[in-house]
Structure formats: structure tokens, C-alpha cells
C-alpha positions in Angstrom: 73.7 146.0 110.2 71.5 146.5 113.3 68.3 148.5 113.5 65.7 149.1 116.2 62.3 147.6 115.9 60.8 151.0 115.6 63.1 151.9 112.7 62.4 148.5 111.0 58.6 149.0 111.3 58.9 152.5 109.9 61.1 151.5 106.9 60.1 147.9 106.3 59.6 148.1 102.5 62.9 149.8 102.0 64.6 147.5 104.5 63.3 144.4 102.6 64.6 145.9 99.3 68.0 146.5 100.8 68.2 143.0 102.2 67.1 141.5 98.9 69.7 143.5 96.9 72.6 143.0 99.3 71.9 139.4 100.4 72.8 140.4 103.9 70.8 139.9 107.1 69.7 142.7 109.4 69.5 142.3 113.1 66.4 144.0 114.6 66.6 144.8 118.3 63.9 145.8 120.8 63.5 145.8 124.5 61.8 142.4 124.1 64.7 140.7 122.3 66.5 140.4 119.0 65.5 139.0 115.7 67.0 138.7 112.2 65.5 139.6 108.9 67.2 137.9 106.0 66.6 137.0 102.3 64.1 134.1 101.9 66.5 132.1 99.8 69.2 132.4 102.5 66.7 131.2 105.1 65.7 128.3 102.9 69.4 127.3 102.6 69.8 127.5 106.3 66.8 125.3 106.8 68.0 122.7 104.3 71.4 122.6 105.9 69.9 122.2 109.4 67.7 119.4 108.0 70.7 117.6 106.3 72.8 117.8 109.5 70.1 116.8 111.9 70.9 113.1 111.5 74.4 112.3 112.9 74.8 109.6 110.3 73.9 111.9 107.4 76.1 114.7 108.9 79.1 112.3 109.0 78.5 111.2 105.4 78.3 114.8 104.2 81.5 115.8 106.1 83.3 112.7 104.7 82.2 113.6 101.2 83.4 117.2 101.7 86.8 116.1 103.0 87.1 113.7 100.0 86.3 116.6 97.6 88.9 118.8 99.3 91.6 116.1 98.9 90.7 115.7 95.2 90.8 119.4 94.7 94.4 119.9 95.9 97.0 117.8 94.2 99.5 116.1 96.5 103.0 117.4 96.3 
């Protein structure tokens, strides 16, 4: 969903309620640029993921663990 900055400022409380209920982000556009309004828990998750993947060594460990979990989830045939 995309809304203008004017509409977002006019309907901010309702917009926040809608975002909180749907767990979807809203893009806000103006002549000065674009921004995204998203649920705070989603933002926190993005921040945590970015932090964990910031270190190449840690990113490799996480990806290796993910690949291992996938292999264990699907039995070999």
C-alpha cells in the first residue's frame, strides 16, 4: 500500500492501527522522497537480522546452520 505524505499525516492514527492489525508496511511518498511505516516488531526483527549478518563470519555461520537444518528437514530419497 502506498499513500501520500498528506494523506498519512491526515490519517496517521488510523494508518497506525491498520498497520498494527495487518502487519504490513505502508510506503509514504512525497515530493521530498519515500519512507516506510511498518510495525515496530517488524522493524526490530529487521534490525536484529541486519546486526546478525553485519559480520561476514557470523553470516556464514548462520547460512551454514540454515542449510544444515534444511538438509535435516527433508529426508533423502
